[in-house]
N, CA, C, O and the ligand as a Tripos MOL2 file, in Angstrom:
@<TRIPOS>MOLECULE
protein
  313   311    79     0     0
PROTEIN
NO_CHARGES

@<TRIPOS>ATOM
      1 N         131.5120  174.9510   94.8250 N.3       1 MET1
      2 CA        132.3360  174.1570   95.6400 C.3       1 MET1
      3 C         131.4760  173.2430   96.5410 C.2       1 MET1
      4 O         130.4060  173.6150   97.0230 O.2       1 MET1
      5 N         132.0040  172.0510   96.7290 N.am      2 ILE2
      6 CA        131.2150  171.0920   97.4690 C.3       2 ILE2
      7 C         131.5870  171.1820   98.9590 C.2       2 ILE2
      8 O         132.7550  171.1530   99.3470 O.2       2 ILE2
      9 N         130.5620  171.2870   99.7360 N.am      3 ASP3
     10 CA        130.7780  171.4030  101.1730 C.3       3 ASP3
     11 C         131.0190  170.0290  101.7680 C.2       3 ASP3
     12 O         130.1340  169.1730  101.7430 O.2       3 ASP3
     13 N         132.2350  169.8110  102.3120 N.am      4 VAL4
     14 CA        132.6310  168.5120  102.9850 C.3       4 VAL4
     15 C         133.1460  168.7960  104.2840 C.2       4 VAL4
     16 O         134.0190  169.6470  104.4530 O.2       4 VAL4
     17 N         132.6020  168.0600  105.3010 N.am      5 THR5
     18 CA        133.0780  168.1640  106.6870 C.3       5 THR5
     19 C         134.3220  167.3820  106.8390 C.2       5 THR5
     20 O         134.6030  166.5280  105.9980 O.2       5 THR5
     21 N         135.0830  167.6130  107.8490 N.am      6 ILE6
     22 CA        136.2910  166.8760  108.0400 C.3       6 ILE6
     23 C         136.0270  165.3320  108.3250 C.2       6 ILE6
     24 O         136.8070  164.4640  107.9340 O.2       6 ILE6
     25 N         135.0300  165.1000  108.9370 N.am      7 SER7
     26 CA        134.6230  163.6190  109.2010 C.3       7 SER7
     27 C         134.3450  162.9660  107.8910 C.2       7 SER7
     28 O         134.8580  161.8740  107.6460 O.2       7 SER7
     29 N         133.5410  163.5820  107.0020 N.am      8 GLN8
     30 CA        133.2660  163.0890  105.6690 C.3       8 GLN8
     31 C         134.6110  162.8130  104.8880 C.2       8 GLN8
     32 O         134.8120  161.7790  104.2520 O.2       8 GLN8
     33 N         135.5140  163.8580  105.0060 N.am      9 LEU9
     34 CA        136.8100  163.6730  104.2270 C.3       9 LEU9
     35 C         137.6450  162.5150  104.7650 C.2       9 LEU9
     36 O         138.2950  161.7920  104.0100 O.2       9 LEU9
     37 N         137.6090  162.3530  106.1190 N.am     10 VAL10
     38 CA        138.3650  161.1880  106.7290 C.3      10 VAL10
     39 C         137.6800  159.9540  106.2580 C.2      10 VAL10
     40 O         138.3850  159.0260  105.8610 O.2      10 VAL10
     41 N         136.3360  159.8350  106.2590 N.am     11 LEU11
     42 CA        135.6950  158.6490  105.8600 C.3      11 LEU11
     43 C         135.9700  158.3090  104.4210 C.2      11 LEU11
     44 O         136.1900  157.1430  104.0960 O.2      11 LEU11
     45 N         135.9650  159.2730  103.5680 N.am     12 LEU12
     46 CA        136.3030  159.1390  102.2300 C.3      12 LEU12
     47 C         137.6320  158.5140  101.9640 C.2      12 LEU12
     48 O         137.7760  157.5610  101.1980 O.2      12 LEU12
     49 N         138.6660  159.1310  102.6750 N.am     13 CYS13
     50 CA        140.0470  158.5800  102.5310 C.3      13 CYS13
     51 C         140.0760  157.2210  103.0350 C.2      13 CYS13
     52 O         140.6800  156.3580  102.3990 O.2      13 CYS13
     53 N         139.4340  156.9300  104.1990 N.am     14 LEU14
     54 CA        139.3710  155.4440  104.7290 C.3      14 LEU14
     55 C         138.8720  154.5260  103.6930 C.2      14 LEU14
     56 O         139.4490  153.4730  103.4240 O.2      14 LEU14
     57 N         137.7630  154.9420  103.0940 N.am     15 VAL15
     58 CA        137.0000  154.0290  102.0680 C.3      15 VAL15
     59 C         138.0250  153.7940  100.8170 C.2      15 VAL15
     60 O         138.2010  152.6850  100.3120 O.2      15 VAL15
     61 N         138.6150  154.8760  100.4270 N.am     16 LEU16
     62 CA        139.4410  154.7540   99.2880 C.3      16 LEU16
     63 C         140.7210  153.8970   99.6370 C.2      16 LEU16
     64 O         141.1790  153.1310   98.7900 O.2      16 LEU16
     65 N         141.2720  154.0200  100.8290 N.am     17 GLY17
     66 CA        142.4330  153.2700  101.2340 C.3      17 GLY17
     67 C         142.0570  151.8480  101.3440 C.2      17 GLY17
     68 O         142.8090  150.9950  100.8710 O.2      17 GLY17
     69 N         140.9400  151.5190  101.9380 N.am     18 VAL18
     70 CA        140.4880  150.0410  102.1060 C.3      18 VAL18
     71 C         140.2480  149.5240  100.7310 C.2      18 VAL18
     72 O         140.6520  148.3920  100.4620 O.2      18 VAL18
     73 N         139.6300  150.2380   99.8290 N.am     19 GLY19
     74 CA        139.3740  149.7640   98.4690 C.3      19 GLY19
     75 C         140.7430  149.4860   97.7490 C.2      19 GLY19
     76 O         140.8750  148.4660   97.0720 O.2      19 GLY19
     77 N         141.7120  150.3540   97.8880 N.am     20 LEU20
     78 CA        142.9570  150.1720   97.1340 C.3      20 LEU20
     79 C         143.6370  148.9910   97.6710 C.2      20 LEU20
     80 O         144.1050  148.1580   96.8940 O.2      20 LEU20
     81 N         143.7320  148.8490   98.9980 N.am     21 VAL21
     82 CA        144.2720  147.6170   99.5990 C.3      21 VAL21
     83 C         143.6860  146.2250   99.1960 C.2      21 VAL21
     84 O         144.3350  145.1960   99.0010 O.2      21 VAL21
     85 N         142.2820  146.3990   99.1060 N.am     22 SER22
     86 CA        141.5820  145.1170   98.6550 C.3      22 SER22
     87 C         141.8690  144.8390   97.2810 C.2      22 SER22
     88 O         142.0920  143.6740   96.9530 O.2      22 SER22
     89 N         141.8910  145.7680   96.4310 N.am     23 LEU23
     90 CA        142.1950  145.5850   95.0410 C.3      23 LEU23
     91 C         143.4990  145.0570   94.8250 C.2      23 LEU23
     92 O         143.6010  144.1030   94.0550 O.2      23 LEU23
     93 N         144.5930  145.5590   95.4220 N.am     24 THR24
     94 CA        145.9460  145.1180   95.4630 C.3      24 THR24
     95 C         146.0440  143.6620   95.9540 C.2      24 THR24
     96 O         146.7860  142.8640   95.3810 O.2      24 THR24
     97 N         145.2790  143.3120   97.0390 N.am     25 TRP25
     98 CA        145.2450  141.9370   97.5070 C.3      25 TRP25
     99 C         144.7270  140.9160   96.5710 C.2      25 TRP25
    100 O         145.2480  139.8090   96.4360 O.2      25 TRP25
    101 N         143.6100  141.3560   95.8860 N.am     26 PHE26
    102 CA        142.9230  140.5320   95.0250 C.3      26 PHE26
    103 C         143.8080  140.1910   93.8010 C.2      26 PHE26
    104 O         143.9200  139.0710   93.3040 O.2      26 PHE26
    105 N         144.4140  141.3200   93.3940 N.am     27 VAL27
    106 CA        145.3290  141.0790   92.0760 C.3      27 VAL27
    107 C         146.4200  140.2240   92.4220 C.2      27 VAL27
    108 O         146.7760  139.3430   91.6390 O.2      27 VAL27
    109 N         147.0180  140.4110   93.5840 N.am     28 THR28
    110 CA        148.2030  139.5560   94.0250 C.3      28 THR28
    111 C         147.7550  138.1140   94.1880 C.2      28 THR28
    112 O         148.4250  137.2330   93.6490 O.2      28 THR28
    113 N         146.6470  137.8020   94.9060 N.am     29 VAL29
    114 CA        146.1830  136.4750   95.0950 C.3      29 VAL29
    115 C         145.9450  135.8620   93.7270 C.2      29 VAL29
    116 O         146.3920  134.7340   93.5220 O.2      29 VAL29
    117 N         145.2690  136.5150   92.7500 N.am     30 THR30
    118 CA        144.9840  135.9940   91.5300 C.3      30 THR30
    119 C         146.2070  135.5980   90.7150 C.2      30 THR30
    120 O         146.2850  134.5450   90.0820 O.2      30 THR30
    121 N         147.1710  136.5420   90.7850 N.am     31 ARG31
    122 CA        148.4800  136.1780   90.0900 C.3      31 ARG31
    123 C         149.2650  134.9520   90.6700 C.2      31 ARG31
    124 O         149.8130  134.1120   89.9580 O.2      31 ARG31
    125 N         149.2600  134.9390   92.0760 N.am     32 VAL32
    126 CA        149.9240  133.7910   92.6490 C.3      32 VAL32
    127 C         149.2110  132.4700   92.3920 C.2      32 VAL32
    128 O         149.8610  131.4410   92.2090 O.2      32 VAL32
    129 N         147.7690  132.4910   92.3750 N.am     33 ARG33
    130 CA        147.0510  131.1990   92.0310 C.3      33 ARG33
    131 C         147.2980  130.8250   90.6060 C.2      33 ARG33
    132 O         147.4740  129.6490   90.2900 O.2      33 ARG33
    133 N         147.3150  131.7480   89.7880 N.am     34 ARG34
    134 CA        147.4420  131.4460   88.3850 C.3      34 ARG34
    135 C         148.8720  130.8250   88.0750 C.2      34 ARG34
    136 O         149.0220  129.9130   87.2610 O.2      34 ARG34
    137 N         149.8470  131.3670   88.7570 N.am     35 ALA35
    138 CA        151.2470  130.8900   88.5690 C.3      35 ALA35
    139 C         151.3580  129.5070   89.1750 C.2      35 ALA35
    140 O         151.9970  128.6230   88.6030 O.2      35 ALA35
    141 N         150.7840  129.3280   90.2480 N.am     36 GLU36
    142 CA        150.7890  127.9230   90.8910 C.3      36 GLU36
    143 C         150.0890  126.9490   90.0690 C.2      36 GLU36
    144 O         150.5870  125.8310   89.9400 O.2      36 GLU36
    145 N         148.9870  127.2420   89.4950 N.am     37 LYS37
    146 CA        148.2250  126.4370   88.6060 C.3      37 LYS37
    147 C         148.9870  126.0260   87.3940 C.2      37 LYS37
    148 O         148.9480  124.8590   87.0030 O.2      37 LYS37
    149 N         149.7090  126.9850   86.7610 N.am     38 LYS38
    150 CA        150.4780  126.8450   85.6620 C.3      38 LYS38
    151 C         151.7590  125.8960   85.8850 C.2      38 LYS38
    152 O         152.1960  125.1220   85.0340 O.2      38 LYS38
    153 N         152.2610  126.0790   87.1190 N.am     39 ARG39
    154 CA        153.3670  125.2490   87.5720 C.3      39 ARG39
    155 C         152.9220  123.8340   87.7430 C.2      39 ARG39
    156 O         153.6400  122.9180   87.3420 O.2      39 ARG39
    157 N         151.7580  123.6080   88.3260 N.am     40 LEU40
    158 CA        151.2750  122.2660   88.6900 C.3      40 LEU40
    159 C         150.7920  121.5640   87.3330 C.2      40 LEU40
    160 O         150.6950  120.3370   87.3290 O.2      40 LEU40
    161 N         150.5070  122.2480   86.2610 N.am     41 GLN41
    162 CA        150.0670  121.6060   85.0850 C.3      41 GLN41
    163 C         151.2770  120.8430   84.3510 C.2      41 GLN41
    164 O         151.0310  119.9230   83.5710 O.2      41 GLN41
    165 N         152.4390  121.2080   84.5920 N.am     42 ASP42
    166 CA        153.6120  120.6100   83.9630 C.3      42 ASP42
    167 C         154.2170  119.4630   84.8170 C.2      42 ASP42
    168 O         155.3110  119.0000   84.4920 O.2      42 ASP42
    169 N         153.5740  119.0090   85.8520 N.am     43 VAL43
    170 CA        154.1470  117.9530   86.7410 C.3      43 VAL43
    171 C         153.6040  116.6440   86.2980 C.2      43 VAL43
    172 O         152.3900  116.4650   86.2010 O.2      43 VAL43
    173 N         154.4910  115.7160   86.0250 N.am     44 PHE44
    174 CA        154.1190  114.3480   85.6870 C.3      44 PHE44
    175 C         154.5450  113.4420   86.7840 C.2      44 PHE44
    176 O         155.5070  113.7160   87.5010 O.2      44 PHE44
    177 N         153.8010  112.3130   86.9260 N.am     45 THR45
    178 CA        154.2010  111.2580   87.9500 C.3      45 THR45
    179 C         154.3110  109.9720   87.1710 C.2      45 THR45
    180 O         153.3560  109.5250   86.5350 O.2      45 THR45
    181 N         155.4650  109.3930   87.2260 N.am     46 CYS46
    182 CA        155.6470  108.0500   86.4220 C.3      46 CYS46
    183 C         154.7170  107.0340   87.0600 C.2      46 CYS46
    184 O         154.5910  106.9130   88.2790 O.2      46 CYS46
    185 N         154.0860  106.3230   86.1650 N.am     47 ARG47
    186 CA        153.1370  105.3260   86.6720 C.3      47 ARG47
    187 C         153.8820  104.0000   87.1110 C.2      47 ARG47
    188 O         153.3210  103.1820   87.8410 O.2      47 ARG47
    189 N         155.1570  103.8240   86.6420 N.am     48 ILE48
    190 CA        155.9510  102.7030   86.9410 C.3      48 ILE48
    191 C         156.7910  102.9270   88.1420 C.2      48 ILE48
    192 O         156.6720  102.1590   89.0960 O.2      48 ILE48
    193 N         157.6730  103.9670   88.1780 N.am     49 CYS49
    194 CA        158.5620  104.1580   89.2980 C.3      49 CYS49
    195 C         158.1810  105.2270   90.2450 C.2      49 CYS49
    196 O         158.8230  105.3870   91.2840 O.2      49 CYS49
    197 N         157.1240  105.9970   89.9240 N.am     50 GLY50
    198 CA        156.6660  107.0100   90.8780 C.3      50 GLY50
    199 C         157.4010  108.2890   90.9400 C.2      50 GLY50
    200 O         157.0700  109.1120   91.7930 O.2      50 GLY50
    201 N         158.4040  108.5470   90.0870 N.am     51 VAL51
    202 CA        159.2250  109.7850   90.0140 C.3      51 VAL51
    203 C         158.2540  110.8540   89.5260 C.2      51 VAL51
    204 O         157.4430  110.6440   88.6240 O.2      51 VAL51
    205 N         158.3900  112.0900   90.2170 N.am     52 ARG52
    206 CA        157.6670  113.2270   89.8080 C.3      52 ARG52
    207 C         158.6600  114.1230   89.0820 C.2      52 ARG52
    208 O         159.7690  114.3280   89.5770 O.2      52 ARG52
    209 N         158.3000  114.6520   87.9450 N.am     53 TYR53
    210 CA        159.1640  115.4500   87.1150 C.3      53 TYR53
    211 C         158.3670  116.3480   86.3890 C.2      53 TYR53
    212 O         157.1750  116.1330   86.1690 O.2      53 TYR53
    213 N         158.9990  117.3880   85.9900 N.am     54 GLU54
    214 CA        158.4150  118.5010   85.1270 C.3      54 GLU54
    215 C         158.7370  118.2800   83.6960 C.2      54 GLU54
    216 O         159.8630  117.8940   83.3820 O.2      54 GLU54
    217 N         157.8410  118.4950   82.8330 N.am     55 ALA55
    218 CA        158.0010  118.3790   81.4080 C.3      55 ALA55
    219 C         156.9710  119.3960   80.7290 C.2      55 ALA55
    220 O         156.0610  119.9330   81.3610 O.2      55 ALA55
    221 N         157.1900  119.5750   79.5230 N.am     56 GLU56
    222 CA        156.2750  120.3950   78.7850 C.3      56 GLU56
    223 C         154.9090  119.8160   78.7850 C.2      56 GLU56
    224 O         154.7260  118.6010   78.8670 O.2      56 GLU56
    225 N         153.8850  120.7410   78.6870 N.am     57 SER57
    226 CA        152.4940  120.2890   78.9870 C.3      57 SER57
    227 C         151.9090  119.6860   77.8030 C.2      57 SER57
    228 O         150.7770  120.0520   77.4850 O.2      57 SER57
    229 N         152.5640  118.7400   77.0440 N.am     58 ASN58
    230 CA        151.8520  118.0230   76.0020 C.3      58 ASN58
    231 C         151.2630  116.7930   76.7040 C.2      58 ASN58
    232 O         151.4670  116.5810   77.8990 O.2      58 ASN58
    233 N         150.5170  115.9790   75.9150 N.am     59 SER59
    234 CA        149.6630  114.9120   76.6290 C.3      59 SER59
    235 C         150.6400  113.6690   76.9240 C.2      59 SER59
    236 O         150.1940  112.7810   77.6520 O.2      59 SER59
    237 N         151.8130  113.5560   76.4600 N.am     60 LEU60
    238 CA        152.5840  112.3670   76.7270 C.3      60 LEU60
    239 C         153.9960  112.7770   76.9500 C.2      60 LEU60
    240 O         154.5460  113.5620   76.1770 O.2      60 LEU60
    241 N         154.6070  112.2630   77.9970 N.am     61 SER61
    242 CA        155.9970  112.5740   78.3970 C.3      61 SER61
    243 C         156.7230  111.3340   78.7880 C.2      61 SER61
    244 O         156.1120  110.4020   79.3100 O.2      61 SER61
    245 N         158.0860  111.2840   78.5410 N.am     62 GLN62
    246 CA        158.8600  110.1430   78.9410 C.3      62 GLN62
    247 C         159.5440  110.3340   80.2280 C.2      62 GLN62
    248 O         160.1980  111.3600   80.4190 O.2      62 GLN62
    249 N         159.4400  109.4030   81.1400 N.am     63 CYS63
    250 CA        160.1040  109.5220   82.4180 C.3      63 CYS63
    251 C         161.6660  109.5810   82.3080 C.2      63 CYS63
    252 O         162.2410  108.7420   81.6140 O.2      63 CYS63
    253 N         162.3460  110.5230   82.9560 N.am     64 PRO64
    254 CA        163.7330  110.5780   82.8690 C.3      64 PRO64
    255 C         164.4370  109.4340   83.6420 C.2      64 PRO64
    256 O         165.6000  109.1490   83.3590 O.2      64 PRO64
    257 N         163.8330  108.8420   84.5090 N.am     65 ALA65
    258 CA        164.4430  107.7290   85.3350 C.3      65 ALA65
    259 C         164.3880  106.3230   84.5810 C.2      65 ALA65
    260 O         165.3920  105.6240   84.4380 O.2      65 ALA65
    261 N         163.1320  105.9780   84.1180 N.am     66 CYS66
    262 CA        162.9820  104.6450   83.5000 C.3      66 CYS66
    263 C         162.5920  104.6590   82.0780 C.2      66 CYS66
    264 O         162.6310  103.6110   81.4330 O.2      66 CYS66
    265 N         162.2070  105.8080   81.5230 N.am     67 GLY67
    266 CA        161.9350  105.9070   80.0450 C.3      67 GLY67
    267 C         160.4710  105.5410   79.7830 C.2      67 GLY67
    268 O         160.0850  105.5530   78.6140 O.2      67 GLY67
    269 N         159.6160  105.2150   80.7700 N.am     68 THR68
    270 CA        158.2470  104.9730   80.5060 C.3      68 THR68
    271 C         157.4580  106.1430   79.9960 C.2      68 THR68
    272 O         157.5640  107.2220   80.5790 O.2      68 THR68
    273 N         156.6640  106.0110   78.9390 N.am     69 PRO69
    274 CA        155.8280  107.1490   78.5530 C.3      69 PRO69
    275 C         154.6700  107.3540   79.5500 C.2      69 PRO69
    276 O         153.9960  106.4010   79.9390 O.2      69 PRO69
    277 N         154.4630  108.5900   79.9430 N.am     70 ASN70
    278 CA        153.3820  108.9160   80.9830 C.3      70 ASN70
    279 C         152.4690  110.0090   80.4250 C.2      70 ASN70
    280 O         152.8640  110.8880   79.6580 O.2      70 ASN70
    281 N         151.1920  109.8810   80.8810 N.am     71 GLU71
    282 CA        150.2640  110.9250   80.6260 C.3      71 GLU71
    283 C         150.2190  111.8790   81.8360 C.2      71 GLU71
    284 O         150.4980  111.4700   82.9630 O.2      71 GLU71
    285 N         149.8530  113.1980   81.5820 N.am     72 ILE72
    286 CA        149.8200  114.1820   82.5640 C.3      72 ILE72
    287 C         148.7460  113.7880   83.6070 C.2      72 ILE72
    288 O         147.7420  113.1970   83.2090 O.2      72 ILE72
    289 N         148.8840  114.0530   84.8030 N.am     73 GLU73
    290 CA        147.8680  113.7600   85.8400 C.3      73 GLU73
    291 C         147.3300  115.1220   86.3680 C.2      73 GLU73
    292 O         148.0360  116.1290   86.4130 O.2      73 GLU73
    293 N         146.0810  115.0840   86.7470 N.am     74 PRO74
    294 CA        145.5260  116.3050   87.3380 C.3      74 PRO74
    295 C         146.2940  116.7000   88.6380 C.2      74 PRO74
    296 O         146.6280  115.8190   89.4300 O.2      74 PRO74
    297 N         146.5360  117.8200   88.8330 N.am     75 PRO75
    298 CA        147.2870  118.2720   90.0500 C.3      75 PRO75
    299 C         146.6560  117.9970   91.3180 C.2      75 PRO75
    300 O         145.4640  118.2660   91.4600 O.2      75 PRO75
    301 N         147.3510  117.4740   92.2840 N.am     76 SER76
    302 CA        146.7880  117.2090   93.5950 C.3      76 SER76
    303 C         147.2280  118.2050   94.6180 C.2      76 SER76
    304 O         148.4310  118.4070   94.7830 O.2      76 SER76
    305 N         146.3540  118.8180   95.2920 N.am     77 MET77
    306 CA        146.6600  119.7980   96.3250 C.3      77 MET77
    307 C         146.9190  119.0980   97.6830 C.2      77 MET77
    308 O         146.2670  118.1120   98.0290 O.2      77 MET77
    309 N         147.8600  119.6290   98.4050 N.am     78 ILE78
    310 CA        148.1240  119.0530   99.7010 C.3      78 ILE78
    311 C         147.3710  119.6550  100.7380 C.2      78 ILE78
    312 O         147.4950  119.2630  101.8980 O.2      78 ILE78
    313 ZN        159.6400  106.1160   85.6740 Zn       79 ZN79
@<TRIPOS>BOND
     1     1     2 1
     2     2     3 1
     3     3     4 2
     4     3     5 am
     5     5     6 1
     6     6     7 1
     7     7     8 2
     8     7     9 am
     9     9    10 1
    10    10    11 1
    11    11    12 2
    12    11    13 am
    13    13    14 1
    14    14    15 1
    15    15    16 2
    16    15    17 am
    17    17    18 1
    18    18    19 1
    19    19    20 2
    20    19    21 am
    21    21    22 1
    22    22    23 1
    23    23    24 2
    24    23    25 am
    25    25    26 1
    26    26    27 1
    27    27    28 2
    28    27    29 am
    29    29    30 1
    30    30    31 1
    31    31    32 2
    32    31    33 am
    33    33    34 1
    34    34    35 1
    35    35    36 2
    36    35    37 am
    37    37    38 1
    38    38    39 1
    39    39    40 2
    40    39    41 am
    41    41    42 1
    42    42    43 1
    43    43    44 2
    44    43    45 am
    45    45    46 1
    46    46    47 1
    47    47    48 2
    48    47    49 am
    49    49    50 1
    50    50    51 1
    51    51    52 2
    52    51    53 am
    53    53    54 1
    54    54    55 1
    55    55    56 2
    56    55    57 am
    57    57    58 1
    58    58    59 1
    59    59    60 2
    60    59    61 am
    61    61    62 1
    62    62    63 1
    63    63    64 2
    64    63    65 am
    65    65    66 1
    66    66    67 1
    67    67    68 2
    68    67    69 am
    69    69    70 1
    70    70    71 1
    71    71    72 2
    72    71    73 am
    73    73    74 1
    74    74    75 1
    75    75    76 2
    76    75    77 am
    77    77    78 1
    78    78    79 1
    79    79    80 2
    80    79    81 am
    81    81    82 1
    82    82    83 1
    83    83    84 2
    84    83    85 am
    85    85    86 1
    86    86    87 1
    87    87    88 2
    88    87    89 am
    89    89    90 1
    90    90    91 1
    91    91    92 2
    92    91    93 am
    93    93    94 1
    94    94    95 1
    95    95    96 2
    96    95    97 am
    97    97    98 1
    98    98    99 1
    99    99   100 2
   100    99   101 am
   101   101   102 1
   102   102   103 1
   103   103   104 2
   104   103   105 am
   105   105   106 1
   106   106   107 1
   107   107   108 2
   108   107   109 am
   109   109   110 1
   110   110   111 1
   111   111   112 2
   112   111   113 am
   113   113   114 1
   114   114   115 1
   115   115   116 2
   116   115   117 am
   117   117   118 1
   118   118   119 1
   119   119   120 2
   120   119   121 am
   121   121   122 1
   122   122   123 1
   123   123   124 2
   124   123   125 am
   125   125   126 1
   126   126   127 1
   127   127   128 2
   128   127   129 am
   129   129   130 1
   130   130   131 1
   131   131   132 2
   132   131   133 am
   133   133   134 1
   134   134   135 1
   135   135   136 2
   136   135   137 am
   137   137   138 1
   138   138   139 1
   139   139   140 2
   140   139   141 am
   141   141   142 1
   142   142   143 1
   143   143   144 2
   144   143   145 am
   145   145   146 1
   146   146   147 1
   147   147   148 2
   148   147   149 am
   149   149   150 1
   150   150   151 1
   151   151   152 2
   152   151   153 am
   153   153   154 1
   154   154   155 1
   155   155   156 2
   156   155   157 am
   157   157   158 1
   158   158   159 1
   159   159   160 2
   160   159   161 am
   161   161   162 1
   162   162   163 1
   163   163   164 2
   164   163   165 am
   165   165   166 1
   166   166   167 1
   167   167   168 2
   168   167   169 am
   169   169   170 1
   170   170   171 1
   171   171   172 2
   172   171   173 am
   173   173   174 1
   174   174   175 1
   175   175   176 2
   176   175   177 am
   177   177   178 1
   178   178   179 1
   179   179   180 2
   180   179   181 am
   181   181   182 1
   182   182   183 1
   183   183   184 2
   184   183   185 am
   185   185   186 1
   186   186   187 1
   187   187   188 2
   188   187   189 am
   189   189   190 1
   190   190   191 1
   191   191   192 2
   192   191   193 am
   193   193   194 1
   194   194   195 1
   195   195   196 2
   196   195   197 am
   197   197   198 1
   198   198   199 1
   199   199   200 2
   200   199   201 am
   201   201   202 1
   202   202   203 1
   203   203   204 2
   204   203   205 am
   205   205   206 1
   206   206   207 1
   207   207   208 2
   208   207   209 am
   209   209   210 1
   210   210   211 1
   211   211   212 2
   212   211   213 am
   213   213   214 1
   214   214   215 1
   215   215   216 2
   216   215   217 am
   217   217   218 1
   218   218   219 1
   219   219   220 2
   220   219   221 am
   221   221   222 1
   222   222   223 1
   223   223   224 2
   224   223   225 am
   225   225   226 1
   226   226   227 1
   227   227   228 2
   228   227   229 am
   229   229   230 1
   230   230   231 1
   231   231   232 2
   232   231   233 am
   233   233   234 1
   234   234   235 1
   235   235   236 2
   236   235   237 am
   237   237   238 1
   238   238   239 1
   239   239   240 2
   240   239   241 am
   241   241   242 1
   242   242   243 1
   243   243   244 2
   244   243   245 am
   245   245   246 1
   246   246   247 1
   247   247   248 2
   248   247   249 am
   249   249   250 1
   250   250   251 1
   251   251   252 2
   252   251   253 am
   253   253   254 1
   254   254   255 1
   255   255   256 2
   256   255   257 am
   257   257   258 1
   258   258   259 1
   259   259   260 2
   260   259   261 am
   261   261   262 1
   262   262   263 1
   263   263   264 2
   264   263   265 am
   265   265   266 1
   266   266   267 1
   267   267   268 2
   268   267   269 am
   269   269   270 1
   270   270   271 1
   271   271   272 2
   272   271   273 am
   273   273   274 1
   274   274   275 1
   275   275   276 2
   276   275   277 am
   277   277   278 1
   278   278   279 1
   279   279   280 2
   280   279   281 am
   281   281   282 1
   282   282   283 1
   283   283   284 2
   284   283   285 am
   285   285   286 1
   286   286   287 1
   287   287   288 2
   288   287   289 am
   289   289   290 1
   290   290   291 1
   291   291   292 2
   292   291   293 am
   293   293   294 1
   294   294   295 1
   295   295   296 2
   296   295   297 am
   297   297   298 1
   298   298   299 1
   299   299   300 2
   300   299   301 am
   301   301   302 1
   302   302   303 1
   303   303   304 2
   304   303   305 am
   305   305   306 1
   306   306   307 1
   307   307   308 2
   308   307   309 am
   309   309   310 1
   310   310   311 1
   311   311   312 2
@<TRIPOS>SUBSTRUCTURE
     1 MET1         2 RESIDUE 1 A MET
     2 ILE2         6 RESIDUE 1 A ILE
     3 ASP3        10 RESIDUE 1 A ASP
     4 VAL4        14 RESIDUE 1 A VAL
     5 THR5        18 RESIDUE 1 A THR
     6 ILE6        22 RESIDUE 1 A ILE
     7 SER7        26 RESIDUE 1 A SER
     8 GLN8        30 RESIDUE 1 A GLN
     9 LEU9        34 RESIDUE 1 A LEU
    10 VAL10       38 RESIDUE 1 A VAL
    11 LEU11       42 RESIDUE 1 A LEU
    12 LEU12       46 RESIDUE 1 A LEU
    13 CYS13       50 RESIDUE 1 A CYS
    14 LEU14       54 RESIDUE 1 A LEU
    15 VAL15       58 RESIDUE 1 A VAL
    16 LEU16       62 RESIDUE 1 A LEU
    17 GLY17       66 RESIDUE 1 A GLY
    18 VAL18       70 RESIDUE 1 A VAL
    19 GLY19       74 RESIDUE 1 A GLY
    20 LEU20       78 RESIDUE 1 A LEU
    21 VAL21       82 RESIDUE 1 A VAL
    22 SER22       86 RESIDUE 1 A SER
    23 LEU23       90 RESIDUE 1 A LEU
    24 THR24       94 RESIDUE 1 A THR
    25 TRP25       98 RESIDUE 1 A TRP
    26 PHE26      102 RESIDUE 1 A PHE
    27 VAL27      106 RESIDUE 1 A VAL
    28 THR28      110 RESIDUE 1 A THR
    29 VAL29      114 RESIDUE 1 A VAL
    30 THR30      118 RESIDUE 1 A THR
    31 ARG31      122 RESIDUE 1 A ARG
    32 VAL32      126 RESIDUE 1 A VAL
    33 ARG33      130 RESIDUE 1 A ARG
    34 ARG34      134 RESIDUE 1 A ARG
    35 ALA35      138 RESIDUE 1 A ALA
    36 GLU36      142 RESIDUE 1 A GLU
    37 LYS37      146 RESIDUE 1 A LYS
    38 LYS38      150 RESIDUE 1 A LYS
    39 ARG39      154 RESIDUE 1 A ARG
    40 LEU40      158 RESIDUE 1 A LEU
    41 GLN41      162 RESIDUE 1 A GLN
    42 ASP42      166 RESIDUE 1 A ASP
    43 VAL43      170 RESIDUE 1 A VAL
    44 PHE44      174 RESIDUE 1 A PHE
    45 THR45      178 RESIDUE 1 A THR
    46 CYS46      182 RESIDUE 1 A CYS
    47 ARG47      186 RESIDUE 1 A ARG
    48 ILE48      190 RESIDUE 1 A ILE
    49 CYS49      194 RESIDUE 1 A CYS
    50 GLY50      198 RESIDUE 1 A GLY
    51 VAL51      202 RESIDUE 1 A VAL
    52 ARG52      206 RESIDUE 1 A ARG
    53 TYR53      210 RESIDUE 1 A TYR
    54 GLU54      214 RESIDUE 1 A GLU
    55 ALA55      218 RESIDUE 1 A ALA
    56 GLU56      222 RESIDUE 1 A GLU
    57 SER57      226 RESIDUE 1 A SER
    58 ASN58      230 RESIDUE 1 A ASN
    59 SER59      234 RESIDUE 1 A SER
    60 LEU60      238 RESIDUE 1 A LEU
    61 SER61      242 RESIDUE 1 A SER
    62 GLN62      246 RESIDUE 1 A GLN
    63 CYS63      250 RESIDUE 1 A CYS
    64 PRO64      254 RESIDUE 1 A PRO
    65 ALA65      258 RESIDUE 1 A ALA
    66 CYS66      262 RESIDUE 1 A CYS
    67 GLY67      266 RESIDUE 1 A GLY
    68 THR68      270 RESIDUE 1 A THR
    69 PRO69      274 RESIDUE 1 A PRO
    70 ASN70      278 RESIDUE 1 A ASN
    71 GLU71      282 RESIDUE 1 A GLU
    72 ILE72      286 RESIDUE 1 A ILE
    73 GLU73      290 RESIDUE 1 A GLU
    74 PRO74      294 RESIDUE 1 A PRO
    75 PRO75      298 RESIDUE 1 A PRO
    76 SER76      302 RESIDUE 1 A SER
    77 MET77      306 RESIDUE 1 A MET
    78 ILE78      310 RESIDUE 1 A ILE
    79 ZN79       313 GROUP 0 **** ****
């Protein structure tokens, strides 16, 4: 049997709790960032009329307002 004092047991529980919360936070933040990046990849801005619209992430898309073919732009963070 391993001899453990009550203070060591409390410290072990605290360390495990902080580790679990940190891991959950990291996984959640990574998932949210990945979803945001995926969402911004599909946003096009029309180079003629300036309309922003979502389309499938191929290299060329047609503006729904004016019909101009547009290339995807890198996402801009606010
Ligand atoms: Zn347009």
